[in-house]
C-alpha positions in Angstrom: -0.1 0.3 0.1 1.4 3.8 -1.0 0.4 4.9 2.8 2.1 2.0 4.4 5.6 2.7 2.1 5.8 6.4 2.5 4.6 6.0 6.5 7.9 4.1 6.3 10.1 5.8 4.6 9.6 9.0 6.2 10.7 6.9 9.1 13.4 5.4 8.2 14.7 9.0 7.1 13.2 11.7 9.7 14.8 8.9 12.0 11.1 9.4 13.8 11.0 5.3 16.1 7.8 5.0 15.1 6.1 8.5 15.5 4.8 8.5 11.2 2.8 5.2 12.1 1.0 7.1 13.8 -0.4 10.0 11.1 -3.1 11.0 9.3 -3.5 12.4 5.3 -4.1 15.7 6.7 -0.6 15.0 9.8 1.4 18.2 8.8 4.9 17.5 8.0 7.3 20.3 6.1 7.5 23.4 9.5 6.5 20.8 11.5 8.4 18.2 11.7 11.6 19.6 13.1 14.2 16.5 11.0 12.3 17.7 7.3 15.3 19.9 6.7 16.2 19.9 3.1 18.6 17.6 3.3 16.1 14.4 4.1 13.7 15.9 1.8 16.5 15.6 -0.7 17.3 11.8 0.9 13.1 11.2 0.6 12.8 11.5 -3.0 15.7 9.4 -3.7 14.0 7.0 -1.5 11.0 8.0 -3.1 12.2 7.0 -6.6 13.8 3.7 -5.5 11.1 2.4 -3.6 8.4 3.2 -6.4 10.3 2.7 -9.2 9.9 6.6 -11.0 12.0 9.8 -12.0 10.8 12.9 -10.3 12.3 16.0 -11.8 13.5 19.5 -10.2 10.0 20.8 -11.3 8.0 18.8 -9.8 9.3 19.6 -6.1 6.9 21.4 -4.3 6.7 22.5 -0.3 3.3 21.6 -1.4 4.2 18.5 -1.9 5.5 18.1 1.4 3.1 20.3 3.6 1.0 17.1 4.8 0.8 13.1 5.0 -1.7 13.8 2.2 0.3 15.5 0.2 2.5 13.6 -0.5 0.7 10.3 -0.8 -1.0 12.1 -4.2 1.9 13.5 -4.9 3.4 9.5 -5.5 -0.4 8.3 -6.4 -0.5 10.8 -9.4 3.3 10.2 -10.7 2.6 6.0 -10.3 -0.2 6.5 -12.7 0.7 8.9 -14.5 
């Protein structure tokens, strides 16, 4: 399931120690999680590309995609379904 994989990526890359499992679609990400800095965003993008086997172009990277867990999952779904 996409939601589970995205949560695992967040846990792995942000060292959230299980916090991601409690996140809902409306849980804020960017600006709410101190570990989510610019370097972490790059790590998450790389993990998304590897785990879901797609490529994210530079012009697709937006703060809006990292606003909430739901917005990040929606972005991944759009990438997977064209």
